SEROMAR-358088 format. One line per 10 residues: number of its first residue (from 1); their letters; for each residue x, y, z of C-alpha. Coordinates in nm, 3 decimals, padded with zeros to 5 digits. Layout:
BEGIN
NUM = a = X Y Z  ...;
This chain:
BEGIN
1 = xxxxxxxxxx = -00.012 00.042 00.001  00.131 00.346 -00.079  00.101 00.686 00.142  00.124 01.045 00.098  00.388 01.197 00.327  00.432 01.590 00.331  00.754 01.732 00.490  00.512 02.041 00.531  00.181 02.165 00.486  00.361 02.292 00.162;
11 = xxxxxxxxxx = 00.557 02.053 00.062  00.295 01.788 -00.026  00.254 01.483 -00.265  00.571 01.246 -00.157  00.430 00.907 -00.230  00.598 00.589 -00.081  00.543 00.236 00.057  00.408 00.259 00.428  00.735 00.165 00.604  00.870 00.503 00.507;
21 = xxxxxxxxxx = 00.649 00.639 00.809  00.925 00.509 01.051  01.187 00.653 00.811  01.045 01.008 00.886  00.971 00.946 01.303  01.212 01.184 01.471  01.226 01.473 01.234  01.240 01.777 01.394  00.960 01.948 01.143  00.583 01.957 01.041;
31 = xxxxxxxxxx = 00.601 01.617 00.877  00.230 01.435 00.748  00.131 01.137 00.596  -00.218 01.045 00.438  -00.500 00.918 00.684  -00.596 00.653 00.425  -00.413 00.394 00.233  -00.382 00.393 -00.185  -00.272 00.131 -00.424  -00.072 00.280 -00.697;
41 = xxxxxxxxxx = -00.323 00.468 -00.880  -00.267 00.776 -00.690  00.049 00.849 -00.858  -00.066 00.792 -01.149  -00.327 01.023 -01.110  -00.126 01.277 -00.916  00.127 01.307 -01.206  -00.151 01.336 -01.467  -00.332 01.595 -01.290  -00.065 01.791 -01.077;
51 = xxxxxxxxxx = -00.264 01.764 -00.751  -00.498 01.547 -00.548  -00.833 01.724 -00.564  -01.068 01.524 -00.720  -00.914 01.239 -00.624  -01.111 00.929 -00.802  -00.942 00.595 -00.658  -01.020 00.316 -00.464  -00.909 00.423 -00.065  -00.789 00.162 00.160;
61 = xxxxxxxxxx = -00.827 00.173 00.536  -00.479 00.228 00.697  -00.372 -00.083 01.008  -00.487 00.172 01.256  -00.741 00.477 01.165  -00.615 00.790 01.365  -00.905 00.996 01.561  -00.827 01.357 01.618  -00.969 01.487 01.933  -00.856 01.915 02.002;
71 = xxxxxxxxxx = -00.998 02.088 02.267  -01.031 02.507 02.356  -00.737 02.387 02.652  -00.576 02.084 02.755  -00.801 01.975 03.025  -01.081 01.998 02.758  -00.855 01.802 02.544  -00.783 01.580 02.783  -01.175 01.534 02.926  -01.343 01.415 02.538;
81 = xxxxxxxxxx = -01.005 01.194 02.475  -01.137 01.020 02.833  -01.491 01.018 02.715  -01.404 00.856 02.351  -01.189 00.595 02.546  -01.453 00.507 02.742  -01.677 00.494 02.412  -01.410 00.249 02.287  -01.372 00.041 02.634  -01.705 -00.009 02.609;
91 = xxxxxxxxxx = -01.706 -00.150 02.256  -01.440 -00.368 02.290  -01.241 -00.175 02.028  -00.842 -00.142 02.145  -00.678 00.172 02.105  -00.293 00.396 02.142  -00.312 00.695 02.273  -00.047 01.016 02.127  -00.007 01.378 02.251  -00.049 01.539 01.881;
101 = xxxxxxxxxx = 00.130 01.826 02.003  -00.163 02.063 02.114  -00.407 01.773 02.180  -00.419 01.390 02.153  -00.464 01.117 01.876  -00.606 00.738 01.922  -00.523 00.518 01.710  -00.812 00.180 01.624  -00.694 -00.095 01.442  -00.830 -00.150 01.107;
111 = xxxxxxxxxx = -00.956 -00.548 01.212  -01.255 -00.308 01.398  -01.404 -00.228 01.076  -01.591 -00.446 00.806  -01.490 -00.262 00.463  -01.345 -00.325 00.157  -01.163 -00.088 -00.133  -01.435 00.180 -00.211  -01.412 00.514 -00.409  -01.623 00.629 -00.072;
121 = xxxxxxxxxx = -01.501 00.446 00.222  -01.415 00.773 00.351  -01.747 00.870 00.369  -01.891 00.520 00.492  -01.629 00.525 00.780  -01.751 00.860 00.882  -02.121 00.824 00.872  -02.057 00.479 01.065  -01.850 00.618 01.331  -02.103 00.949 01.321;
131 = xxxxxxxxxx = -02.391 00.714 01.357  -02.214 00.547 01.682  -02.185 00.898 01.871  -01.779 00.870 01.796  -01.772 01.258 01.667  -01.948 01.392 01.987  -01.556 01.429 02.088  -01.310 01.337 01.785  -01.310 01.577 01.492  -01.511 01.472 01.162;
141 = xxxxxxxxxx = -01.328 01.711 00.926  -01.061 01.440 00.940  -01.243 01.189 00.739  -01.144 01.358 00.410  -01.029 01.117 00.151  -00.665 01.306 00.037  -00.671 01.418 00.414  -00.311 01.427 00.588  -00.219 01.383 00.985  00.063 01.427 01.156;
151 = xxxxxxxxxx = 00.312 01.148 01.209  00.434 01.004 01.525  00.782 01.143 01.686  00.809 01.479 01.448  00.801 01.822 01.600  00.442 02.053 01.592  00.637 02.360 01.516  00.316 02.568 01.635  00.313 02.461 01.984  00.709 02.383 02.002;
161 = xxxxxxxxxx = 00.629 02.026 02.091  00.643 01.656 01.978  00.355 01.415 01.885  00.456 01.141 02.148  00.290 00.795 02.271  00.163 00.763 02.600  00.110 00.491 02.792  -00.330 00.472 02.956  -00.106 00.588 03.278  00.077 00.868 03.138;
171 = xxxxxxxxxx = -00.189 01.028 02.936  -00.413 00.996 03.293  -00.141 01.247 03.437  -00.022 01.375 03.154  00.026 01.783 03.186  00.232 02.022 02.985  00.548 01.984 03.169  00.530 01.599 03.091  00.925 01.547 02.917  00.813 01.595 02.514;
181 = xxxxxxxxxx = 01.105 01.435 02.317  01.046 01.154 02.048  00.977 00.849 02.199  01.047 00.608 01.871  01.174 00.325 02.142  00.795 00.325 02.278  00.680 -00.001 02.176  00.280 -00.060 02.187  00.154 -00.385 02.156  -00.033 -00.554 01.826;
191 = xxxxxxxxxx = -00.392 -00.429 01.830  -00.685 -00.691 01.707  -01.015 -00.725 01.767  -01.348 -00.854 01.633  -01.531 -00.640 01.326  -01.731 -00.367 01.545  -01.790 -00.094 01.280  -01.966 -00.253 00.940  -01.883 -00.029 00.691  -02.011 -00.299 00.415;
201 = xxxxxxxxxx = -02.348 -00.198 00.509  -02.328 00.136 00.426  -02.493 00.306 00.100  -02.288 00.577 -00.023  -02.318 00.709 -00.414  -02.035 00.789 -00.579  -01.964 01.181 -00.691  -02.322 01.272 -00.755  -02.365 01.479 -01.072  -02.679 01.592 -00.944;
211 = xxxxxxxxxx = -02.691 01.804 -00.620  -02.949 01.736 -00.340  -02.982 01.965 -00.050  -02.934 01.628 00.160  -02.620 01.513 -00.004  -02.479 01.884 00.055  -02.155 01.875 00.248  -01.834 01.933 00.100  -01.776 02.332 00.154  -01.448 02.443 00.292;
221 = xxxxxxxxxx = -01.339 02.313 00.629  -01.425 02.620 00.884  -01.073 02.662 00.951  -01.021 02.824 00.589  -01.245 03.106 00.663  -01.067 03.294 01.019  -01.389 03.461 01.121  -01.522 03.139 01.193  -01.214 02.972 01.325  -01.245 03.264 01.562;
231 = xxxxxxxxxx = -01.596 03.188 01.635  -01.577 02.821 01.742  -01.225 02.925 01.939  -01.543 03.106 02.204  -01.651 03.464 02.258  -01.806 03.658 02.543  -02.148 03.635 02.671  -02.244 03.917 02.487  -02.203 03.784 02.162  -02.325 03.433 02.221;
241 = xxxxxxxxxx = -02.679 03.439 02.026  -02.534 03.626 01.728  -02.204 03.376 01.692  -02.468 03.054 01.762  -02.652 03.203 01.453  -02.401 03.244 01.207  -02.169 02.909 01.291  -02.479 02.748 01.267  -02.559 02.876 00.926  -02.221 02.820 00.803;
251 = xxxxxxxxxx = -02.222 02.456 00.956  -02.545 02.299 00.828  -02.372 02.333 00.467  -02.069 02.130 00.566  -02.201 01.884 00.778  -02.532 01.650 00.870  -02.781 01.849 01.104  -02.756 01.563 01.362  -02.330 01.646 01.316  -02.382 02.023 01.334;
261 = xxxxxxxxxx = -02.571 01.981 01.646  -02.307 01.818 01.826  -02.005 02.024 01.712  -02.262 02.318 01.830  -02.305 02.142 02.217  -01.958 02.126 02.213  -01.897 02.512 02.169  -02.199 02.571 02.391  -02.029 02.404 02.665  -01.716 02.609 02.587;
271 = xxxxxxxxxx = -01.920 02.959 02.642  -02.141 02.824 02.892  -02.111 03.060 03.191  -02.198 02.930 03.554  -02.334 03.285 03.661  -02.500 03.386 03.275  -02.623 03.054 03.178  -02.656 02.942 02.776  -02.898 02.689 02.751  -02.856 02.368 02.528;
281 = xxxxxxxxxx = -03.251 02.470 02.477  -03.179 02.844 02.358  -02.899 02.683 02.136  -03.148 02.357 02.037  -03.400 02.683 01.933  -03.114 02.861 01.736  -03.009 02.557 01.531  -03.365 02.484 01.458  -03.406 02.810 01.279  -03.067 02.772 01.079;
291 = xxxxxxxxxx = -03.268 02.525 00.906  -03.655 02.673 00.911  -03.590 03.000 00.861  -03.693 03.190 00.517  -03.893 02.863 00.415  -03.605 02.638 00.485  -03.326 02.835 00.315  -03.198 02.941 00.654  -02.999 03.272 00.671  -02.704 03.386 00.504;
301 = xxxxxxxxxx = -02.412 03.559 00.617  -02.151 03.695 00.387  -01.852 03.878 00.418  -02.003 04.197 00.465  -02.163 04.096 00.773  -02.090 04.343 01.068  -02.011 04.026 01.313  -01.804 03.864 01.086  -01.622 04.173 00.896  -01.500 04.256 01.285;
311 = xxxxxxxxxx = -01.310 03.893 01.285  -01.242 03.950 00.912  -00.839 03.833 00.861  -00.590 03.856 00.558  -00.497 03.493 00.616  -00.855 03.426 00.502  -00.871 03.257 00.177  -01.188 03.502 00.074  -00.989 03.805 00.174  -00.824 03.912 -00.154;
321 = xxxxxxxxxx = -01.164 03.855 -00.325  -01.337 04.073 -00.072  -01.058 04.307 -00.086  -01.067 04.355 -00.479  -01.476 04.424 -00.438  -01.338 04.736 -00.259  -01.243 05.093 -00.343  -00.899 05.033 -00.544  -00.640 05.316 -00.642  -00.478 05.400 -00.972;
331 = xxxxxxxxxx = -00.165 05.140 -00.873  -00.407 04.838 -00.746  -00.618 04.865 -01.077  -00.281 04.908 -01.335  -00.133 04.536 -01.084  -00.520 04.410 -01.170  -00.415 04.462 -01.565  -00.064 04.336 -01.517  -00.142 04.053 -01.318  -00.421 03.952 -01.656;
341 = xxxxxxxxxx = -00.168 03.993 -01.927  00.113 03.837 -01.732  -00.188 03.523 -01.657  -00.176 03.492 -02.063  -00.535 03.384 -01.967  -00.687 03.215 -02.251  -01.034 03.308 -02.328  -01.333 03.133 -02.478  -01.349 03.237 -02.873  -01.670 03.196 -03.078;
351 = xxxxxxxxxx = -01.453 03.184 -03.399  -01.330 02.846 -03.232  -01.697 02.711 -03.253  -01.815 02.877 -03.535  -01.581 02.903 -03.874  -01.788 03.164 -04.018  -01.693 03.437 -03.743  -01.449 03.702 -03.618  -01.294 03.669 -03.313  -01.540 03.684 -03.009;
361 = xxxxxxxxxx = -01.386 03.622 -02.717  -01.519 03.513 -02.353  -01.290 03.543 -02.097  -01.265 03.416 -01.726  -01.474 03.671 -01.487  -01.726 03.734 -01.725  -02.119 03.703 -01.723  -02.269 03.609 -02.080  -02.664 03.659 -02.111  -02.836 03.457 -02.363;
371 = xxxxxxxxxx = -03.180 03.636 -02.365  -03.437 03.441 -02.593  -03.835 03.403 -02.642  -03.941 03.066 -02.517  -03.935 02.741 -02.671  -03.620 02.870 -02.932  -03.427 02.602 -02.856  -03.169 02.842 -02.592  -03.100 02.509 -02.391  -03.036 02.317 -02.658;
381 = xxxxxxxxxx = -02.740 02.631 -02.805  -02.614 02.594 -02.396  -02.572 02.212 -02.473  -02.357 02.240 -02.759  -02.129 02.489 -02.597  -02.066 02.307 -02.335  -01.998 02.015 -02.503  -01.782 02.161 -02.786  -01.540 02.339 -02.526  -01.523 02.061 -02.258;
391 = xxxxxxxxxx = -01.434 02.246 -01.995  -01.537 02.135 -01.645  -01.867 02.277 -01.600  -02.110 02.318 -01.336  -02.459 02.322 -01.466  -02.822 02.456 -01.312  -03.096 02.301 -01.516  -03.430 02.368 -01.385  -03.615 02.296 -01.681  -03.513 01.963 -01.804;
401 = xxxxxxxxxx = -03.473 01.634 -01.630  -03.219 01.451 -01.593  -03.303 01.157 -01.853  -03.355 01.490 -02.112  -03.018 01.656 -02.034  -02.832 01.332 -02.088  -03.006 01.246 -02.368  -02.920 01.575 -02.524  -02.572 01.557 -02.434  -02.540 01.212 -02.585;
411 = xxxxxxxxxx = -02.720 01.267 -02.890  -02.516 01.605 -02.968  -02.178 01.404 -02.886  -02.234 01.113 -03.067  -02.454 01.258 -03.365  -02.691 01.058 -03.292  -03.099 01.105 -03.309  -03.336 00.905 -03.038  -03.345 00.621 -03.226  -02.995 00.536 -03.175;
421 = xxxxxxxxxx = -03.044 00.589 -02.801  -03.307 00.400 -02.783  -03.161 00.080 -02.949  -02.823 00.189 -02.735  -03.005 00.200 -02.332  -03.213 -00.095 -02.434  -02.902 -00.321 -02.425  -02.852 -00.161 -02.110  -02.537 -00.122 -02.186  -02.360 00.171 -02.029;
431 = xxxxxxxxxx = -02.025 00.345 -01.994  -02.080 00.652 -02.231  -02.062 00.861 -01.910  -01.685 00.852 -01.914  -01.738 01.122 -02.225  -01.892 01.393 -01.945  -01.644 01.332 -01.656  -01.598 01.728 -01.647  -01.999 01.796 -01.607  -02.177 01.835 -01.297;
441 = xxxxxxxxxx = -02.597 01.926 -01.338  -02.794 02.087 -01.067  -03.163 02.006 -01.074  -03.233 02.216 -00.772  -03.317 02.559 -00.756  -03.141 02.807 -00.473  -03.105 03.153 -00.415  -02.874 03.311 -00.589  -02.582 03.346 -00.286  -02.632 02.962 -00.264;
451 = xxxxxxxxxx = -02.421 02.908 -00.617  -02.111 03.002 -00.429  -02.182 02.713 -00.156  -02.273 02.512 -00.411  -01.962 02.545 -00.623  -01.723 02.528 -00.325  -01.869 02.161 -00.274  -01.734 02.053 -00.573  -01.422 01.855 -00.606  -01.264 02.118 -00.844;
461 = xxxxxxxxxx = -01.370 02.461 -00.881  -01.579 02.462 -01.244  -01.471 02.727 -01.546  -01.768 02.713 -01.663  -02.132 02.806 -01.517  -02.413 02.722 -01.665  -02.805 02.862 -01.555  -03.107 02.727 -01.718  -03.250 02.967 -01.652  -03.242 03.341 -01.463;
471 = xxxxxxxxxx = -03.611 03.356 -01.377  -03.645 03.052 -01.210  -03.355 03.134 -00.935  -03.499 03.174 -00.616  -03.589 03.514 -00.428  -03.750 03.688 -00.117  -03.808 03.950 -00.368  -04.160 04.013 -00.424  -04.135 04.218 -00.726  -03.946 04.017 -01.054;
481 = xxxxxxxxxx = -03.804 04.288 -01.177  -03.586 04.330 -00.839  -03.567 03.958 -00.844  -03.337 03.937 -01.177  -03.137 04.261 -01.095  -03.014 04.122 -00.793  -02.952 03.773 -00.950  -02.785 03.906 -01.219  -02.563 04.150 -00.974  -02.451 03.847 -00.765;
491 = xxxxxxxxxx = -02.328 03.617 -01.077  -02.154 03.952 -01.194  -01.966 03.911 -00.850  -01.962 03.562 -00.843  -01.787 03.541 -01.165  -01.524 03.783 -01.078  -01.431 03.641 -00.754  -01.393 03.282 -00.899  -01.269 03.365 -01.221  -01.560 03.164 -01.342;
501 = xxxxxxxxxx = -01.710 03.221 -01.737  -02.111 03.234 -01.660  -02.377 03.134 -01.939  -02.683 03.252 -01.800  -03.038 03.195 -01.999  -03.336 03.450 -02.005  -03.683 03.453 -02.170  -03.744 03.786 -02.283  -04.082 04.017 -02.274  -04.382 03.963 -02.473;
511 = xxxxxxxxxx = -04.319 04.317 -02.621  -03.962 04.175 -02.774  -04.105 03.917 -02.862  -04.363 04.134 -03.123  -04.125 04.410 -03.166  -03.751 04.244 -03.239  -03.541 04.249 -02.882  -03.258 04.465 -02.775  -03.048 04.529 -02.509  -03.353 04.600 -02.258;
521 = xxxxxxxxxx = -03.560 04.253 -02.338  -03.531 04.016 -02.105  -03.756 03.995 -01.837  -03.699 04.168 -01.556  -03.544 04.511 -01.505  -03.343 04.634 -01.791  -03.062 04.668 -01.496  -02.982 04.298 -01.584  -02.845 04.383 -01.905  -02.630 04.650 -01.747;
531 = xxxxxxxxxx = -02.487 04.422 -01.461  -02.383 04.161 -01.741  -02.071 04.152 -01.956  -02.241 04.064 -02.242  -02.608 04.039 -02.381  -02.676 03.732 -02.691  -03.018 03.770 -02.855  -03.108 03.406 -02.988  -03.423 03.435 -03.235  -03.538 03.096 -03.375;
541 = xxxxxxxxxx = -03.572 03.111 -03.803  -03.928 02.912 -03.882  -04.012 02.709 -04.228  -04.179 02.918 -04.425  -04.371 02.618 -04.498  -04.409 02.465 -04.177  -04.577 02.649 -03.900  -04.382 02.633 -03.593  -04.099 02.427 -03.727  -03.761 02.602 -03.670;
551 = xxxxxxxxxx = -03.510 02.560 -03.933  -03.228 02.738 -03.795  -03.126 03.008 -03.536  -02.973 03.357 -03.550  -02.749 03.416 -03.238  -02.562 03.776 -03.243  -02.440 04.062 -02.983  -02.643 04.283 -02.843  -02.412 04.473 -02.582  -02.063 04.363 -02.549;
561 = xxxxxxxxxx = -01.873 04.602 -02.337  -01.560 04.513 -02.530  -01.549 04.618 -02.937  -01.630 04.259 -03.041  -01.947 04.222 -03.227  -02.110 03.851 -03.291  -02.331 03.768 -03.590  -02.392 03.391 -03.691  -02.634 03.186 -03.854  -02.672 02.808 -03.714;
571 = xxxxxxxxx = -02.897 02.536 -03.903  -03.015 02.199 -03.748  -02.822 01.864 -03.828  -03.031 01.654 -03.573  -02.983 01.862 -03.240  -02.654 01.971 -03.327  -02.621 02.341 -03.404  -02.437 02.376 -03.681  -02.195 02.780 -03.799;
């Protein structure tokens, strides 16, 4: 079996056999290894992709699974570890104790699990242990597919202390005066036990192409948000209610509700004061509201929220994009230009899609609005673009079903008609999905601000976001003009913040349907056109001899902040659009 090793958090992706760990013990620096084991495919994957994000291979149970236990201080970490030891003892699961340099690690043997190699083994283990209650005390985030964890007898440079093994009696009496030096001669007896945790019964789907609300949970760790990190550490009694609302609203997008309540209960115990109590009943009421408020959408506290903004630090991964949305000097703006041209950003250019057109580039950070009348094949146009580009794409499809979308993608890709599709799948053949590994389709509507959360949950950040269509996004606005204006403004900010190309479809007004399209033809406010970077108008061309039969499409630019224009006539080849 193979593990990933890291000689610091910034020096990862060294792949060796498991026995490499013993060679690294005694290293006076931060040294880590992968929590899980892998086969040789992990090396092949990394060499191809130059990263482990989105790793799609099998993962294997290590000889010893490590549970990470931390607390606000050493006494609390000891209490949580001891509680976990009591639970494991009742389950007759042996363990090994390590001081991690800050808290404690508990190693349990792989023989405690009924398991087999699986692409989703980490999720199954997490679900099983969560059901038993392990994560009431251990950190549930330390289960990710490519998670790394500290090697024994190596230095934790933040605390200046070594990760060392402890006997039961040493743990009982442990304090920070304990001699902290590598203990490579410390020998634990081999741990063996009967299976207690049945991972084989856990049903976990492969990485879904359809995101459902119940499957949300892959947002970056709270540790990446400095405001959330500071909140978790604890707050004063005057801000506990406000903080609980923001923590609950954030955590609901990462963890199942029962896990959120466990995490928040641990937090409550830290901020509870004898003289001014913060009761469990109060907290339960707050967490419930995080799930039920605003008809189930909960609360949204962005970077501009006064409480979160007061805790903002430059180390947060959102700080740069937040700063970029602020006022900028001429020097700042010139540096943006320098970065843009130095990065050699490659746009999507329509001249590569259609031979008959001049250059019409779409750059990352831009929103393109496609306005069209109903039943004008606007969705089909987007599907043709996405299929031709084959870039990592997150599509929010709010009109068609998964069957309809997948059938159209395959027909476009293969040049098939419906009969070809029927013949293929009537034989129960599969495998065509491999041609669309770059595609994720979400069929659930949401509020515009939730799109950011959903793309953060994906294994890799998309390059293209497509939304069909603007008017079907949820909103608390009763006025339709305000609804679409709000949505278009948010999408523009999202494109810039995440360097995305966003295609968004919009239906046109009744007057535009009869009088022709212009810059203000989209349903809703004319401000929509001003919020986006480019507006394209799609006009169906009908067969004069056959009523309502579309023989082609006319696509042209209605508005563009740059100088380029687009005009292309498209003809139909089955459901392919050829220009």
